[in-house]
TORVOMAR-495589 format. One record per residue (C-alpha): residue in one letter; residue number from 0; x, y, z. Coordinates in nm, 3 decimals. Example, Ala and Ser with C-alpha at 12.3 -4.5 7.8 and 13.67 -1.06 7.14 Angstrom:
2
- aa | i | X | Y | Z
- A | 0 | 1.230 | -0.450 | 0.780
- S | 1 | 1.367 | -0.106 | 0.714
# end
This chain:
359
- aa | i | X | Y | Z
- M | 0 | 0.000 | 0.000 | 0.000
- A | 1 | 0.129 | 0.346 | -0.088
- L | 2 | -0.024 | 0.671 | 0.035
- R | 3 | -0.027 | 0.951 | -0.219
- H | 4 | -0.074 | 1.322 | -0.146
- S | 5 | -0.435 | 1.328 | -0.267
- T | 6 | -0.765 | 1.166 | -0.180
- E | 7 | -0.679 | 0.847 | -0.372
- F | 8 | -0.521 | 0.542 | -0.211
- D | 9 | -0.380 | 0.211 | -0.336
- I | 10 | -0.551 | -0.079 | -0.158
- H | 11 | -0.507 | -0.448 | -0.217
- Y | 12 | -0.836 | -0.635 | -0.217
- K | 13 | -0.879 | -0.998 | -0.330
- G | 14 | -0.514 | -1.001 | -0.429
- R | 15 | -0.528 | -0.699 | -0.658
- A | 16 | -0.471 | -0.327 | -0.623
- V | 17 | -0.801 | -0.139 | -0.641
- D | 18 | -0.941 | 0.203 | -0.563
- V | 19 | -1.108 | 0.250 | -0.224
- K | 20 | -1.430 | 0.357 | -0.397
- Q | 21 | -1.440 | 0.024 | -0.581
- V | 22 | -1.389 | -0.161 | -0.251
- G | 23 | -1.677 | 0.030 | -0.100
- R | 24 | -1.905 | -0.054 | -0.392
- E | 25 | -1.815 | -0.426 | -0.393
- L | 26 | -1.851 | -0.467 | -0.017
- G | 27 | -2.144 | -0.228 | 0.024
- V | 28 | -1.968 | -0.031 | 0.298
- R | 29 | -1.931 | 0.342 | 0.361
- Y | 30 | -1.591 | 0.323 | 0.535
- V | 31 | -1.282 | 0.107 | 0.485
- L | 32 | -1.019 | 0.035 | 0.750
- E | 33 | -0.695 | -0.067 | 0.578
- G | 34 | -0.360 | -0.161 | 0.727
- S | 35 | -0.026 | -0.334 | 0.687
- V | 36 | 0.232 | -0.520 | 0.897
- R | 37 | 0.609 | -0.501 | 0.853
- K | 38 | 0.884 | -0.688 | 1.039
- A | 39 | 1.254 | -0.603 | 1.065
- A | 40 | 1.535 | -0.687 | 1.311
- G | 41 | 1.311 | -0.840 | 1.573
- R | 42 | 1.060 | -0.555 | 1.562
- V | 43 | 0.718 | -0.528 | 1.405
- R | 44 | 0.531 | -0.220 | 1.280
- V | 45 | 0.155 | -0.207 | 1.221
- T | 46 | -0.002 | 0.081 | 1.029
- G | 47 | -0.368 | 0.154 | 0.981
- Q | 48 | -0.587 | 0.413 | 0.815
- L | 49 | -0.957 | 0.483 | 0.784
- L | 50 | -1.101 | 0.594 | 0.449
- D | 51 | -1.440 | 0.720 | 0.333
- S | 52 | -1.521 | 0.486 | 0.043
- S | 53 | -1.763 | 0.730 | -0.119
- T | 54 | -1.507 | 1.009 | -0.161
- G | 55 | -1.169 | 0.845 | -0.095
- T | 56 | -1.113 | 1.095 | 0.187
- H | 57 | -0.856 | 1.001 | 0.448
- L | 58 | -1.013 | 1.024 | 0.797
- W | 59 | -0.754 | 0.876 | 1.034
- A | 60 | -0.413 | 0.707 | 1.039
- D | 61 | -0.169 | 0.582 | 1.300
- R | 62 | 0.116 | 0.336 | 1.344
- F | 63 | 0.222 | 0.106 | 1.626
- E | 64 | 0.559 | -0.057 | 1.696
- S | 65 | 0.682 | -0.329 | 1.931
- T | 66 | 0.932 | -0.612 | 1.966
- L | 67 | 0.830 | -0.955 | 1.846
- E | 68 | 0.841 | -1.077 | 2.206
- D | 69 | 0.558 | -0.836 | 2.289
- I | 70 | 0.350 | -0.916 | 1.983
- F | 71 | 0.038 | -1.009 | 2.179
- D | 72 | 0.053 | -0.689 | 2.384
- L | 73 | 0.089 | -0.500 | 2.057
- Q | 74 | -0.217 | -0.676 | 1.918
- D | 75 | -0.423 | -0.565 | 2.218
- K | 76 | -0.285 | -0.210 | 2.194
- V | 77 | -0.369 | -0.184 | 1.823
- T | 78 | -0.721 | -0.314 | 1.877
- T | 79 | -0.791 | -0.073 | 2.162
- S | 80 | -0.635 | 0.227 | 1.989
- V | 81 | -0.806 | 0.171 | 1.656
- I | 82 | -1.150 | 0.127 | 1.809
- G | 83 | -1.108 | 0.425 | 2.042
- A | 84 | -0.959 | 0.656 | 1.782
- I | 85 | -1.179 | 0.591 | 1.481
- A | 86 | -1.514 | 0.609 | 1.664
- P | 87 | -1.512 | 0.993 | 1.690
- Q | 88 | -1.385 | 1.018 | 1.331
- L | 89 | -1.669 | 0.801 | 1.204
- E | 90 | -1.918 | 0.998 | 1.411
- A | 91 | -1.791 | 1.328 | 1.271
- A | 92 | -1.800 | 1.194 | 0.915
- E | 93 | -2.154 | 1.067 | 0.960
- M | 94 | -2.268 | 1.400 | 1.105
- E | 95 | -2.126 | 1.582 | 0.805
- R | 96 | -2.300 | 1.334 | 0.572
- A | 97 | -2.633 | 1.396 | 0.747
- R | 98 | -2.588 | 1.772 | 0.723
- R | 99 | -2.548 | 1.744 | 0.345
- K | 100 | -2.855 | 1.524 | 0.305
- P | 101 | -3.175 | 1.694 | 0.176
- T | 102 | -3.427 | 1.760 | 0.454
- E | 103 | -3.708 | 1.572 | 0.279
- S | 104 | -3.508 | 1.248 | 0.284
- L | 105 | -3.406 | 1.246 | 0.648
- D | 106 | -3.475 | 0.941 | 0.865
- A | 107 | -3.444 | 0.890 | 1.243
- Y | 108 | -3.069 | 0.828 | 1.227
- D | 109 | -3.011 | 1.141 | 1.019
- Y | 110 | -3.202 | 1.352 | 1.272
- F | 111 | -2.994 | 1.189 | 1.544
- L | 112 | -2.669 | 1.278 | 1.367
- R | 113 | -2.779 | 1.636 | 1.310
- G | 114 | -2.866 | 1.654 | 1.678
- M | 115 | -2.518 | 1.534 | 1.767
- A | 116 | -2.362 | 1.801 | 1.546
- S | 117 | -2.568 | 2.071 | 1.721
- L | 118 | -2.495 | 1.929 | 2.065
- Y | 119 | -2.120 | 1.962 | 2.018
- E | 120 | -2.155 | 2.335 | 1.946
- R | 121 | -2.240 | 2.370 | 2.319
- N | 122 | -2.424 | 2.703 | 2.307
- K | 123 | -2.781 | 2.766 | 2.419
- E | 124 | -2.937 | 2.785 | 2.075
- A | 125 | -2.751 | 2.477 | 1.951
- I | 126 | -2.855 | 2.269 | 2.253
- T | 127 | -3.218 | 2.372 | 2.199
- E | 128 | -3.191 | 2.266 | 1.837
- A | 129 | -3.022 | 1.937 | 1.931
- L | 130 | -3.305 | 1.858 | 2.171
- R | 131 | -3.564 | 1.924 | 1.898
- L | 132 | -3.378 | 1.695 | 1.658
- F | 133 | -3.345 | 1.412 | 1.911
- Y | 134 | -3.719 | 1.431 | 1.986
- K | 135 | -3.779 | 1.415 | 1.609
- A | 136 | -3.564 | 1.101 | 1.588
- I | 137 | -3.759 | 0.947 | 1.876
- K | 138 | -4.090 | 1.027 | 1.707
- L | 139 | -3.977 | 0.853 | 1.388
- D | 140 | -3.829 | 0.559 | 1.581
- P | 141 | -3.975 | 0.519 | 1.935
- N | 142 | -3.723 | 0.240 | 2.008
- F | 143 | -3.411 | 0.447 | 1.927
- A | 144 | -3.227 | 0.410 | 2.261
- A | 145 | -2.934 | 0.641 | 2.183
- A | 146 | -3.171 | 0.924 | 2.085
- Y | 147 | -3.335 | 0.905 | 2.428
- G | 148 | -2.991 | 0.909 | 2.591
- M | 149 | -2.877 | 1.213 | 2.394
- A | 150 | -3.202 | 1.399 | 2.460
- S | 151 | -3.156 | 1.342 | 2.833
- W | 152 | -2.800 | 1.470 | 2.802
- C | 153 | -2.927 | 1.790 | 2.640
- Y | 154 | -3.127 | 1.861 | 2.955
- A | 155 | -2.814 | 1.799 | 3.161
- W | 156 | -2.632 | 2.056 | 2.947
- R | 157 | -2.911 | 2.305 | 3.008
- K | 158 | -2.871 | 2.254 | 3.381
- I | 159 | -2.491 | 2.283 | 3.366
- N | 160 | -2.516 | 2.624 | 3.203
- G | 161 | -2.810 | 2.765 | 3.398
- W | 162 | -3.047 | 2.756 | 3.099
- T | 163 | -3.326 | 2.560 | 3.273
- T | 164 | -3.667 | 2.726 | 3.241
- D | 165 | -3.889 | 2.480 | 3.429
- R | 166 | -3.663 | 2.303 | 3.676
- A | 167 | -3.907 | 2.041 | 3.806
- H | 168 | -4.025 | 1.945 | 3.458
- E | 169 | -3.675 | 1.925 | 3.314
- I | 170 | -3.544 | 1.710 | 3.599
- A | 171 | -3.839 | 1.472 | 3.555
- E | 172 | -3.791 | 1.461 | 3.177
- T | 173 | -3.418 | 1.400 | 3.217
- A | 174 | -3.488 | 1.099 | 3.437
- R | 175 | -3.763 | 0.968 | 3.208
- L | 176 | -3.551 | 0.989 | 2.895
- A | 177 | -3.244 | 0.839 | 3.063
- R | 178 | -3.436 | 0.545 | 3.209
- R | 179 | -3.606 | 0.485 | 2.875
- A | 180 | -3.266 | 0.482 | 2.703
- A | 181 | -3.144 | 0.218 | 2.950
- E | 182 | -3.460 | 0.011 | 2.906
- L | 183 | -3.445 | 0.016 | 2.526
- G | 184 | -3.067 | -0.019 | 2.504
- P | 185 | -2.945 | -0.261 | 2.774
- D | 186 | -2.671 | -0.367 | 2.530
- D | 187 | -2.607 | -0.022 | 2.380
- A | 188 | -2.300 | 0.127 | 2.546
- V | 189 | -2.352 | 0.469 | 2.385
- A | 190 | -2.712 | 0.497 | 2.507
- L | 191 | -2.617 | 0.374 | 2.855
- S | 192 | -2.321 | 0.609 | 2.897
- R | 193 | -2.517 | 0.919 | 2.792
- A | 194 | -2.811 | 0.817 | 3.010
- A | 195 | -2.574 | 0.756 | 3.300
- H | 196 | -2.422 | 1.103 | 3.278
- A | 197 | -2.762 | 1.269 | 3.239
- I | 198 | -2.945 | 1.091 | 3.520
- A | 199 | -2.656 | 1.138 | 3.763
- F | 200 | -2.609 | 1.508 | 3.698
- G | 201 | -2.945 | 1.619 | 3.561
- A | 202 | -3.164 | 1.422 | 3.801
- G | 203 | -2.916 | 1.369 | 4.087
- D | 204 | -2.953 | 0.990 | 4.080
- I | 205 | -2.590 | 0.889 | 4.127
- D | 206 | -2.672 | 0.524 | 4.196
- A | 207 | -2.862 | 0.481 | 3.870
- G | 208 | -2.585 | 0.660 | 3.683
- T | 209 | -2.325 | 0.428 | 3.832
- T | 210 | -2.526 | 0.121 | 3.735
- F | 211 | -2.574 | 0.242 | 3.377
- V | 212 | -2.213 | 0.344 | 3.317
- D | 213 | -2.064 | 0.031 | 3.471
- R | 214 | -2.269 | -0.177 | 3.227
- A | 215 | -2.159 | 0.048 | 2.939
- L | 216 | -1.794 | -0.012 | 3.030
- L | 217 | -1.856 | -0.386 | 3.053
- L | 218 | -2.017 | -0.386 | 2.709
- N | 219 | -1.753 | -0.169 | 2.541
- P | 220 | -1.433 | -0.093 | 2.736
- N | 221 | -1.299 | 0.089 | 2.427
- L | 222 | -1.572 | 0.357 | 2.427
- A | 223 | -1.416 | 0.686 | 2.533
- G | 224 | -1.759 | 0.835 | 2.604
- A | 225 | -1.824 | 0.570 | 2.867
- W | 226 | -1.496 | 0.650 | 3.046
- Y | 227 | -1.588 | 1.019 | 3.024
- A | 228 | -1.926 | 0.960 | 3.189
- S | 229 | -1.774 | 0.726 | 3.445
- G | 230 | -1.509 | 0.982 | 3.537
- W | 231 | -1.771 | 1.246 | 3.614
- I | 232 | -1.982 | 1.005 | 3.815
- R | 233 | -1.674 | 0.911 | 4.021
- V | 234 | -1.614 | 1.282 | 4.086
- W | 235 | -1.969 | 1.318 | 4.220
- R | 236 | -1.929 | 1.000 | 4.426
- G | 237 | -1.618 | 1.146 | 4.590
- E | 238 | -1.368 | 0.905 | 4.430
- P | 239 | -1.109 | 1.143 | 4.281
- D | 240 | -0.831 | 0.893 | 4.207
- I | 241 | -1.067 | 0.661 | 4.019
- A | 242 | -1.211 | 0.961 | 3.833
- I | 243 | -0.865 | 1.080 | 3.723
- D | 244 | -0.778 | 0.728 | 3.605
- H | 245 | -1.101 | 0.698 | 3.405
- F | 246 | -1.061 | 1.038 | 3.241
- A | 247 | -0.698 | 0.958 | 3.154
- H | 248 | -0.806 | 0.629 | 2.998
- G | 249 | -1.071 | 0.807 | 2.791
- M | 250 | -0.820 | 1.066 | 2.670
- R | 251 | -0.571 | 0.796 | 2.570
- L | 252 | -0.839 | 0.607 | 2.379
- S | 253 | -0.961 | 0.912 | 2.190
- P | 254 | -0.710 | 1.200 | 2.189
- L | 255 | -0.924 | 1.399 | 1.942
- D | 256 | -1.255 | 1.328 | 2.112
- P | 257 | -1.519 | 1.606 | 2.097
- N | 258 | -1.565 | 1.556 | 2.473
- M | 259 | -1.195 | 1.619 | 2.545
- I | 260 | -1.273 | 1.954 | 2.710
- G | 261 | -1.519 | 1.780 | 2.943
- M | 262 | -1.257 | 1.522 | 3.038
- Q | 263 | -1.013 | 1.800 | 3.117
- G | 264 | -1.278 | 1.973 | 3.329
- G | 265 | -1.356 | 1.650 | 3.512
- T | 266 | -0.987 | 1.592 | 3.581
- A | 267 | -0.969 | 1.944 | 3.723
- F | 268 | -1.266 | 1.874 | 3.949
- A | 269 | -1.118 | 1.547 | 4.071
- H | 270 | -0.794 | 1.721 | 4.172
- F | 271 | -0.997 | 1.996 | 4.338
- I | 272 | -1.201 | 1.771 | 4.566
- D | 273 | -0.876 | 1.601 | 4.668
- G | 274 | -0.724 | 1.936 | 4.769
- R | 275 | -0.474 | 1.968 | 4.482
- Y | 276 | -0.566 | 2.322 | 4.382
- D | 277 | -0.264 | 2.393 | 4.159
- D | 278 | -0.332 | 2.081 | 3.953
- A | 279 | -0.701 | 2.165 | 3.941
- S | 280 | -0.647 | 2.517 | 3.808
- S | 281 | -0.389 | 2.390 | 3.558
- W | 282 | -0.630 | 2.135 | 3.411
- A | 283 | -0.911 | 2.392 | 3.405
- Q | 284 | -0.690 | 2.634 | 3.214
- K | 285 | -0.615 | 2.371 | 2.949
- G | 286 | -0.983 | 2.354 | 2.869
- L | 287 | -1.040 | 2.730 | 2.890
- W | 288 | -0.775 | 2.788 | 2.623
- Q | 289 | -1.003 | 2.589 | 2.392
- Q | 290 | -1.340 | 2.722 | 2.509
- A | 291 | -1.330 | 3.033 | 2.725
- N | 292 | -1.705 | 3.030 | 2.804
- Y | 293 | -1.725 | 2.676 | 2.941
- Q | 294 | -1.890 | 2.736 | 3.280
- T | 295 | -1.777 | 2.407 | 3.435
- L | 296 | -1.416 | 2.506 | 3.382
- L | 297 | -1.474 | 2.861 | 3.503
- I | 298 | -1.634 | 2.738 | 3.825
- I | 299 | -1.348 | 2.504 | 3.908
- A | 300 | -1.086 | 2.764 | 3.806
- T | 301 | -1.254 | 3.024 | 4.030
- A | 302 | -1.276 | 2.793 | 4.332
- S | 303 | -0.924 | 2.653 | 4.281
- H | 304 | -0.770 | 2.997 | 4.263
- G | 305 | -0.975 | 3.102 | 4.566
- L | 306 | -0.857 | 2.819 | 4.787
- G | 307 | -0.507 | 2.833 | 4.640
- G | 308 | -0.467 | 3.194 | 4.753
- R | 309 | -0.458 | 3.342 | 4.402
- L | 310 | -0.735 | 3.592 | 4.468
- A | 311 | -0.671 | 3.822 | 4.171
- Q | 312 | -0.702 | 3.529 | 3.930
- A | 313 | -1.003 | 3.400 | 4.122
- R | 314 | -1.186 | 3.732 | 4.090
- Q | 315 | -1.102 | 3.756 | 3.720
- A | 316 | -1.243 | 3.408 | 3.653
- L | 317 | -1.549 | 3.488 | 3.867
- A | 318 | -1.622 | 3.808 | 3.676
- H | 319 | -1.630 | 3.613 | 3.350
- L | 320 | -1.844 | 3.342 | 3.509
- R | 321 | -2.101 | 3.590 | 3.641
- D | 322 | -2.126 | 3.754 | 3.299
- L | 323 | -2.231 | 3.414 | 3.164
- N | 324 | -2.445 | 3.310 | 3.462
- P | 325 | -2.557 | 3.615 | 3.664
- V | 326 | -2.795 | 3.410 | 3.885
- L | 327 | -2.519 | 3.184 | 4.018
- R | 328 | -2.481 | 3.207 | 4.398
- V | 329 | -2.310 | 3.005 | 4.668
- S | 330 | -2.656 | 2.907 | 4.791
- N | 331 | -2.758 | 2.749 | 4.459
- I | 332 | -2.430 | 2.588 | 4.358
- K | 333 | -2.561 | 2.260 | 4.508
- D | 334 | -2.812 | 2.245 | 4.222
- W | 335 | -2.521 | 2.248 | 3.982
- A | 336 | -2.292 | 1.999 | 4.158
- P | 337 | -2.461 | 1.674 | 4.274
- F | 338 | -2.189 | 1.567 | 4.517
- S | 339 | -2.254 | 1.262 | 4.733
- R | 340 | -2.011 | 1.380 | 5.004
- P | 341 | -2.107 | 1.697 | 5.194
- Q | 342 | -1.741 | 1.795 | 5.233
- D | 343 | -1.696 | 1.819 | 4.855
- L | 344 | -1.984 | 2.065 | 4.824
- A | 345 | -1.856 | 2.260 | 5.125
- R | 346 | -1.510 | 2.283 | 4.966
- L | 347 | -1.656 | 2.418 | 4.641
- E | 348 | -1.874 | 2.670 | 4.824
- D | 349 | -1.576 | 2.786 | 5.030
- G | 350 | -1.360 | 2.838 | 4.721
- L | 351 | -1.628 | 3.035 | 4.538
- R | 352 | -1.704 | 3.240 | 4.848
- K | 353 | -1.334 | 3.332 | 4.886
- A | 354 | -1.334 | 3.444 | 4.522
- G | 355 | -1.625 | 3.677 | 4.596
- L | 356 | -1.937 | 3.491 | 4.481
- P | 357 | -2.233 | 3.620 | 4.685
- D | 358 | -2.418 | 3.388 | 4.919
# end
């Protein structure tokens, strides 16, 4: 196989070199994962790349090396890395395909993909649109487990950012959608992981969230989104070391994941509840460089600076936070952070109070 500087690739299929588009037509597939193995001087190198068979576009590539003595470890590493890395690439490609599709020909899955694309924009209007699209997917396919899970997650996003308009209704709807996702998708790791995150944060049911996400990890230990949800649930359970490990695993699996900023924010929170304020503010800043208006990161940066004695930085972060969420107070921060341990909530309140957030 030789890679050329264009969208065309040489692929060997059935013993002959063919174009990726021809492979796609013959196999009836939209994407092709192609690779090679080379051995030299006791070492082995495996390369792999993901191609869109309809356009020949190159979506992902990586290579892995090891000694022959560690060949089985290399096999496991390649399997894990390929599955973890290509999933977000496939998702992004599918979302772009759905966006290009004419509105009159959309089906439930297309509405779902368009909802995902809106969800990742993470602003108020986009989340509202994502929710509408997920409900549309559910209407067309009432058994679409992942659509229920994503709809429940939209409500969690509304709560995170202070956009809730009818708190009691939205909490109830979050729980209903999440439980329905788990009922319809007991073997769907994506549906379970989104439902887990939503019901734990949006409805405050940490036990249900733990049950859902543990099953998601059992079903698909290579799903970065499940490790992401599990990390946050471990933060809320007061298990910072486990949370940090789960976020780190998710980031290794999918270094270009659209939820990377959330994993960085969760890592910051885990360090914070364990009293490591410098580490917490450092991780929060990594995310803020990418998205300056992410309220989760601003809250943890504010509290970390406050308890770390960096009051000027704490007040600066708080000023930005209050511009985005003027109704935020120490007294209502508990609605935003569903901690199981009272001391974790008390620590967050203390940090925000030191930064100057009103009671």
